[in-house]
Short mmCIF file of the C-alpha atoms (twelve columns), coordinates in Angstrom:
data_MODEL
# 
_entry.id   MODEL 
# 
loop_
_atom_site.group_PDB 
_atom_site.id 
_atom_site.type_symbol 
_atom_site.label_atom_id 
_atom_site.label_alt_id 
_atom_site.label_comp_id 
_atom_site.label_asym_id 
_atom_site.label_seq_id 
_atom_site.Cartn_x 
_atom_site.Cartn_y 
_atom_site.Cartn_z 
_atom_site.pdbx_PDB_model_num 
ATOM 1   C CA . MET A 1   159.392 -144.727 133.107 1 
ATOM 2   C CA . SER A 2   159.027 -146.547 129.767 1 
ATOM 3   C CA . GLU A 3   155.439 -145.329 129.325 1 
ATOM 4   C CA . LEU A 4   156.640 -141.722 129.548 1 
ATOM 5   C CA . GLU A 5   159.746 -142.027 127.394 1 
ATOM 6   C CA . GLY A 6   159.259 -140.313 124.060 1 
ATOM 7   C CA . ARG A 7   156.138 -138.472 125.196 1 
ATOM 8   C CA . VAL A 8   155.633 -134.723 124.798 1 
ATOM 9   C CA . ALA A 9   155.278 -132.566 127.924 1 
ATOM 10  C CA . LEU A 10  154.265 -128.941 128.404 1 
ATOM 11  C CA . VAL A 11  155.579 -127.259 131.569 1 
ATOM 12  C CA . THR A 12  154.600 -123.669 132.312 1 
ATOM 13  C CA . GLY A 13  156.536 -121.335 134.587 1 
ATOM 14  C CA . ALA A 14  159.728 -123.111 133.630 1 
ATOM 15  C CA . THR A 15  162.321 -120.606 134.836 1 
ATOM 16  C CA . GLY A 16  161.454 -120.683 138.546 1 
ATOM 17  C CA . GLY A 17  163.224 -123.047 140.910 1 
ATOM 18  C CA . ILE A 18  160.586 -125.781 140.734 1 
ATOM 19  C CA . GLY A 19  159.978 -125.226 137.016 1 
ATOM 20  C CA . ARG A 20  163.644 -125.704 136.133 1 
ATOM 21  C CA . ALA A 21  163.819 -128.876 138.194 1 
ATOM 22  C CA . LEU A 22  160.680 -130.247 136.539 1 
ATOM 23  C CA . VAL A 23  162.018 -129.552 133.062 1 
ATOM 24  C CA . ALA A 24  165.367 -131.182 133.832 1 
ATOM 25  C CA . ARG A 25  163.756 -134.252 135.370 1 
ATOM 26  C CA . LEU A 26  161.359 -134.780 132.479 1 
ATOM 27  C CA . ARG A 27  164.128 -134.323 129.926 1 
ATOM 28  C CA . GLY A 28  166.229 -136.838 131.830 1 
ATOM 29  C CA . ALA A 29  163.373 -139.328 131.652 1 
ATOM 30  C CA . GLY A 30  163.358 -139.102 127.866 1 
ATOM 31  C CA . LEU A 31  160.455 -136.751 127.248 1 
ATOM 32  C CA . THR A 32  160.307 -133.952 124.728 1 
ATOM 33  C CA . VAL A 33  159.676 -130.854 126.837 1 
ATOM 34  C CA . VAL A 34  158.025 -127.624 125.775 1 
ATOM 35  C CA . ALA A 35  158.724 -125.027 128.475 1 
ATOM 36  C CA . THR A 36  156.992 -121.681 128.741 1 
ATOM 37  C CA . THR A 37  158.575 -118.530 130.119 1 
ATOM 38  C CA . ARG A 38  157.553 -114.905 130.234 1 
ATOM 39  C CA . ARG A 39  160.626 -114.120 128.081 1 
ATOM 40  C CA . ALA A 40  161.910 -116.906 125.838 1 
ATOM 41  C CA . GLU A 41  165.220 -115.174 125.165 1 
ATOM 42  C CA . GLY A 42  167.867 -115.898 127.764 1 
ATOM 43  C CA . SER A 43  165.744 -118.420 129.632 1 
ATOM 44  C CA . GLY A 44  168.809 -120.405 130.720 1 
ATOM 45  C CA . LEU A 45  166.991 -123.696 130.170 1 
ATOM 46  C CA . PRO A 46  168.951 -126.721 128.888 1 
ATOM 47  C CA . ASP A 47  169.637 -127.387 125.244 1 
ATOM 48  C CA . GLY A 48  167.014 -129.591 123.669 1 
ATOM 49  C CA . VAL A 49  164.123 -127.911 125.456 1 
ATOM 50  C CA . ASP A 50  161.573 -126.184 123.226 1 
ATOM 51  C CA . VAL A 51  161.299 -122.799 124.956 1 
ATOM 52  C CA . VAL A 52  158.156 -120.811 124.191 1 
ATOM 53  C CA . GLU A 53  157.256 -117.320 125.328 1 
ATOM 54  C CA . ALA A 54  153.838 -117.301 126.962 1 
ATOM 55  C CA . ASP A 55  152.042 -115.277 129.609 1 
ATOM 56  C CA . MET A 56  149.563 -117.253 131.695 1 
ATOM 57  C CA . ARG A 57  147.595 -114.043 132.326 1 
ATOM 58  C CA . GLN A 58  146.686 -113.892 128.628 1 
ATOM 59  C CA . ALA A 59  143.780 -116.304 128.800 1 
ATOM 60  C CA . ASP A 60  142.735 -116.016 125.166 1 
ATOM 61  C CA . ALA A 61  146.151 -117.212 123.994 1 
ATOM 62  C CA . LEU A 62  146.295 -120.423 126.043 1 
ATOM 63  C CA . PRO A 63  144.222 -122.726 123.804 1 
ATOM 64  C CA . GLY A 64  146.490 -121.640 120.942 1 
ATOM 65  C CA . LEU A 65  149.533 -122.601 122.999 1 
ATOM 66  C CA . VAL A 66  148.249 -126.152 123.321 1 
ATOM 67  C CA . ALA A 67  147.389 -126.275 119.623 1 
ATOM 68  C CA . ALA A 68  150.879 -125.054 118.716 1 
ATOM 69  C CA . VAL A 69  152.514 -127.794 120.802 1 
ATOM 70  C CA . GLN A 70  150.304 -130.433 119.208 1 
ATOM 71  C CA . GLU A 71  151.072 -129.169 115.712 1 
ATOM 72  C CA . ARG A 72  154.813 -128.853 116.262 1 
ATOM 73  C CA . HIS A 73  155.367 -132.124 118.107 1 
ATOM 74  C CA . GLY A 74  152.449 -134.242 116.943 1 
ATOM 75  C CA . ALA A 75  150.820 -134.588 120.352 1 
ATOM 76  C CA . LEU A 76  150.682 -133.290 123.904 1 
ATOM 77  C CA . ASP A 77  150.807 -136.168 126.376 1 
ATOM 78  C CA . VAL A 78  151.840 -134.578 129.679 1 
ATOM 79  C CA . LEU A 79  150.591 -131.253 131.032 1 
ATOM 80  C CA . VAL A 80  152.155 -129.599 134.086 1 
ATOM 81  C CA . PRO A 81  150.752 -126.072 134.620 1 
ATOM 82  C CA . ASN A 82  153.429 -125.002 137.085 1 
ATOM 83  C CA . ALA A 83  153.331 -121.210 136.720 1 
ATOM 84  C CA . GLY A 84  152.155 -119.506 139.897 1 
ATOM 85  C CA . ALA A 85  151.510 -116.011 141.190 1 
ATOM 86  C CA . GLY A 86  150.783 -114.419 144.534 1 
ATOM 87  C CA . GLU A 87  152.229 -111.500 146.456 1 
ATOM 88  C CA . ARG A 88  152.082 -111.679 150.247 1 
ATOM 89  C CA . ARG A 89  148.975 -109.847 151.473 1 
ATOM 90  C CA . SER A 90  146.740 -109.656 154.543 1 
ATOM 91  C CA . LEU A 91  142.981 -109.907 154.158 1 
ATOM 92  C CA . GLU A 92  142.648 -106.152 154.504 1 
ATOM 93  C CA . ASP A 93  145.428 -105.426 152.007 1 
ATOM 94  C CA . THR A 94  144.293 -107.839 149.273 1 
ATOM 95  C CA . THR A 95  143.036 -105.774 146.355 1 
ATOM 96  C CA . ARG A 96  140.757 -106.865 143.549 1 
ATOM 97  C CA . GLU A 97  143.822 -106.733 141.290 1 
ATOM 98  C CA . ASP A 98  145.700 -109.120 143.618 1 
ATOM 99  C CA . TRP A 99  142.730 -111.472 143.620 1 
ATOM 100 C CA . ASP A 100 142.246 -111.419 139.857 1 
ATOM 101 C CA . ALA A 101 145.970 -111.920 139.156 1 
ATOM 102 C CA . ALA A 102 146.250 -114.953 141.434 1 
ATOM 103 C CA . LEU A 103 143.108 -116.566 140.029 1 
ATOM 104 C CA . ALA A 104 144.196 -115.900 136.450 1 
ATOM 105 C CA . VAL A 105 147.572 -117.617 136.745 1 
ATOM 106 C CA . ASN A 106 146.938 -120.234 139.435 1 
ATOM 107 C CA . LEU A 107 143.473 -121.463 138.477 1 
ATOM 108 C CA . THR A 108 142.128 -120.089 135.204 1 
ATOM 109 C CA . ALA A 109 145.266 -120.869 133.199 1 
ATOM 110 C CA . PRO A 110 145.441 -124.532 134.353 1 
ATOM 111 C CA . PHE A 111 141.747 -124.926 133.536 1 
ATOM 112 C CA . LEU A 112 142.095 -123.480 130.049 1 
ATOM 113 C CA . LEU A 113 145.190 -125.544 129.290 1 
ATOM 114 C CA . ALA A 114 143.469 -128.715 130.496 1 
ATOM 115 C CA . GLN A 115 140.310 -127.861 128.588 1 
ATOM 116 C CA . ALA A 116 142.354 -127.600 125.412 1 
ATOM 117 C CA . ALA A 117 144.593 -130.621 126.031 1 
ATOM 118 C CA . VAL A 118 142.597 -133.328 127.791 1 
ATOM 119 C CA . PRO A 119 140.058 -134.220 125.058 1 
ATOM 120 C CA . ALA A 120 142.875 -135.015 122.610 1 
ATOM 121 C CA . MET A 121 144.676 -137.036 125.287 1 
ATOM 122 C CA . ALA A 122 141.509 -139.048 125.863 1 
ATOM 123 C CA . ALA A 123 141.054 -139.618 122.141 1 
ATOM 124 C CA . ARG A 124 144.566 -141.125 121.977 1 
ATOM 125 C CA . GLY A 125 144.041 -143.159 125.154 1 
ATOM 126 C CA . PHE A 126 146.917 -141.625 127.117 1 
ATOM 127 C CA . GLY A 127 147.413 -138.457 129.114 1 
ATOM 128 C CA . ARG A 128 148.937 -137.149 132.307 1 
ATOM 129 C CA . VAL A 129 147.901 -133.904 133.979 1 
ATOM 130 C CA . LEU A 130 149.688 -132.763 137.129 1 
ATOM 131 C CA . LEU A 131 148.457 -129.533 138.684 1 
ATOM 132 C CA . VAL A 132 150.694 -127.660 141.112 1 
ATOM 133 C CA . SER A 133 148.729 -126.815 144.240 1 
ATOM 134 C CA . SER A 134 150.022 -125.816 147.679 1 
ATOM 135 C CA . VAL A 135 149.565 -126.675 151.322 1 
ATOM 136 C CA . ALA A 136 147.872 -123.251 151.437 1 
ATOM 137 C CA . ALA A 137 144.895 -124.936 149.765 1 
ATOM 138 C CA . PHE A 138 144.355 -126.843 153.035 1 
ATOM 139 C CA . THR A 139 145.650 -124.466 155.708 1 
ATOM 140 C CA . GLY A 140 145.235 -120.995 154.216 1 
ATOM 141 C CA . GLY A 141 149.012 -120.591 154.188 1 
ATOM 142 C CA . ALA A 142 151.017 -117.439 154.681 1 
ATOM 143 C CA . ILE A 143 150.744 -115.692 151.304 1 
ATOM 144 C CA . GLY A 144 147.181 -114.451 151.448 1 
ATOM 145 C CA . PRO A 145 143.521 -115.262 150.764 1 
ATOM 146 C CA . HIS A 146 143.917 -114.773 147.017 1 
ATOM 147 C CA . TYR A 147 146.694 -117.365 146.812 1 
ATOM 148 C CA . ALA A 148 145.003 -119.887 149.123 1 
ATOM 149 C CA . ALA A 149 141.686 -119.676 147.284 1 
ATOM 150 C CA . SER A 150 143.278 -120.046 143.862 1 
ATOM 151 C CA . LYS A 151 145.200 -123.148 144.942 1 
ATOM 152 C CA . ALA A 152 142.153 -124.640 146.662 1 
ATOM 153 C CA . GLY A 153 140.203 -124.303 143.427 1 
ATOM 154 C CA . LEU A 154 142.582 -126.764 141.794 1 
ATOM 155 C CA . GLN A 155 141.200 -129.507 144.044 1 
ATOM 156 C CA . GLY A 156 137.813 -129.200 142.389 1 
ATOM 157 C CA . LEU A 157 139.407 -129.320 138.962 1 
ATOM 158 C CA . VAL A 158 141.302 -132.502 139.876 1 
ATOM 159 C CA . GLY A 159 138.111 -134.131 141.076 1 
ATOM 160 C CA . PHE A 160 136.099 -133.170 138.013 1 
ATOM 161 C CA . LEU A 161 138.663 -134.172 135.395 1 
ATOM 162 C CA . SER A 162 139.957 -137.338 137.043 1 
ATOM 163 C CA . SER A 163 136.512 -138.856 137.508 1 
ATOM 164 C CA . ARG A 164 135.545 -138.287 133.891 1 
ATOM 165 C CA . TYR A 165 138.714 -139.266 132.019 1 
ATOM 166 C CA . ALA A 166 140.324 -142.067 134.033 1 
ATOM 167 C CA . ALA A 167 138.700 -144.793 131.968 1 
ATOM 168 C CA . ARG A 168 140.130 -143.201 128.815 1 
ATOM 169 C CA . GLY A 169 143.738 -143.377 129.931 1 
ATOM 170 C CA . VAL A 170 144.102 -139.860 131.358 1 
ATOM 171 C CA . THR A 171 145.209 -139.390 134.956 1 
ATOM 172 C CA . VAL A 172 144.773 -136.061 136.747 1 
ATOM 173 C CA . ASN A 173 146.487 -135.325 140.050 1 
ATOM 174 C CA . ALA A 174 147.974 -132.425 141.993 1 
ATOM 175 C CA . ILE A 175 151.184 -132.019 143.921 1 
ATOM 176 C CA . ALA A 176 151.107 -129.640 146.876 1 
ATOM 177 C CA . PRO A 177 154.573 -128.461 147.924 1 
ATOM 178 C CA . ALA A 178 155.348 -126.141 150.811 1 
ATOM 179 C CA . ALA A 179 158.478 -124.387 152.068 1 
ATOM 180 C CA . ILE A 180 160.624 -125.211 149.059 1 
ATOM 181 C CA . GLY A 181 164.027 -123.506 149.022 1 
ATOM 182 C CA . GLY A 182 165.373 -122.023 145.806 1 
ATOM 183 C CA . THR A 183 162.035 -120.308 145.195 1 
ATOM 184 C CA . GLY A 184 160.922 -116.785 145.980 1 
ATOM 185 C CA . MET A 185 158.361 -117.939 148.512 1 
ATOM 186 C CA . GLY A 186 160.519 -120.593 150.161 1 
ATOM 187 C CA . ASP A 187 163.575 -118.373 150.480 1 
ATOM 188 C CA . ALA A 188 161.526 -115.660 152.196 1 
ATOM 189 C CA . LEU A 189 160.485 -117.878 155.095 1 
ATOM 190 C CA . PRO A 190 161.681 -116.663 158.502 1 
ATOM 191 C CA . ALA A 191 164.131 -118.859 160.394 1 
ATOM 192 C CA . GLU A 192 161.580 -119.781 163.058 1 
ATOM 193 C CA . THR A 193 159.209 -121.105 160.402 1 
ATOM 194 C CA . VAL A 194 161.918 -123.291 158.898 1 
ATOM 195 C CA . ALA A 195 162.898 -124.551 162.352 1 
ATOM 196 C CA . ALA A 196 159.289 -125.612 162.953 1 
ATOM 197 C CA . ILE A 197 159.198 -127.885 159.897 1 
ATOM 198 C CA . PRO A 198 159.287 -131.443 161.287 1 
ATOM 199 C CA . VAL A 199 162.157 -132.535 159.023 1 
ATOM 200 C CA . GLY A 200 164.096 -129.448 160.118 1 
ATOM 201 C CA . ARG A 201 164.730 -127.847 156.743 1 
ATOM 202 C CA . THR A 202 163.078 -126.534 153.617 1 
ATOM 203 C CA . GLY A 203 162.525 -128.822 150.675 1 
ATOM 204 C CA . GLU A 204 164.465 -128.752 147.438 1 
ATOM 205 C CA . PRO A 205 163.113 -128.205 143.921 1 
ATOM 206 C CA . ALA A 206 164.683 -131.523 142.881 1 
ATOM 207 C CA . GLU A 207 162.581 -133.282 145.521 1 
ATOM 208 C CA . VAL A 208 159.439 -131.748 144.053 1 
ATOM 209 C CA . ALA A 209 160.515 -132.863 140.579 1 
ATOM 210 C CA . ASP A 210 161.265 -136.400 141.754 1 
ATOM 211 C CA . LEU A 211 157.804 -136.787 143.269 1 
ATOM 212 C CA . ALA A 212 156.176 -135.181 140.232 1 
ATOM 213 C CA . LEU A 213 157.852 -137.664 137.903 1 
ATOM 214 C CA . ALA A 214 156.792 -140.600 140.062 1 
ATOM 215 C CA . MET A 215 153.186 -139.372 139.986 1 
ATOM 216 C CA . LEU A 216 153.253 -138.857 136.235 1 
ATOM 217 C CA . ALA A 217 154.706 -142.317 135.662 1 
ATOM 218 C CA . ASN A 218 152.005 -144.063 137.689 1 
ATOM 219 C CA . GLY A 219 148.977 -144.864 135.577 1 
ATOM 220 C CA . TYR A 220 146.999 -146.129 138.588 1 
ATOM 221 C CA . LEU A 221 147.216 -142.859 140.516 1 
ATOM 222 C CA . THR A 222 144.477 -140.374 139.740 1 
ATOM 223 C CA . GLY A 223 142.203 -137.943 141.548 1 
ATOM 224 C CA . LYS A 224 144.772 -137.371 144.290 1 
ATOM 225 C CA . THR A 225 146.634 -134.444 145.815 1 
ATOM 226 C CA . VAL A 226 149.981 -135.427 147.317 1 
ATOM 227 C CA . LEU A 227 151.438 -133.074 149.908 1 
ATOM 228 C CA . LEU A 228 155.190 -132.463 150.006 1 
ATOM 229 C CA . ASP A 229 155.678 -130.335 153.104 1 
ATOM 230 C CA . GLY A 230 158.292 -131.903 155.369 1 
ATOM 231 C CA . GLY A 231 155.562 -133.197 157.670 1 
ATOM 232 C CA . MET A 232 153.920 -129.851 158.417 1 
ATOM 233 C CA . LEU A 233 150.406 -131.083 157.672 1 
ATOM 234 C CA . PRO A 234 149.913 -134.728 158.700 1 
ATOM 235 C CA . ARG A 235 147.250 -136.530 156.678 1 
# 
């Protein structure tokens, strides 16, 4: 982890189960972590984390968020747009508002953050971008068409960015978890769904964070989406 130690990371959606685990794991690896929440006060995040109030739906403010991190900490080396949105809907029940909200948080916000952060990473010769996708990007999932489509769009972003910035020291990957306990979506799974997971249980946020850190630490891994789903989708 020596290449990551002392680097500056931005993690969005930091107060959810996966977000908290990501922040803790990155802090433990010696990174300075800027963590965004919808309400900075009372976030419950560990001491030493730079907690910033930010709403991923406010697209116009996101380039300024990146600029603020760079100004305050001197650089932004690691970007993990973890914030996600998506209420369970059928095709017939998905409204335009549902669609727009999912796209705004799950796809547009990661794009805008990467657009603001990646050129400076490339100029310094080092950068790590890890997008948070979902098995729904491959299977359609159980949340709804708005959620699946927004997560699938991240695959195109990974392909575009990774192919253009790898030679300049910036890796771009995605992690695709599914059925993670300690999260709103994972905890709502019916018992029969959990029983059908090949490993026989839901995943843990710490397991997502462990894999995320391994991907971020590996400078030879880029352009890939790694599934973490207990064996539900063999690849």
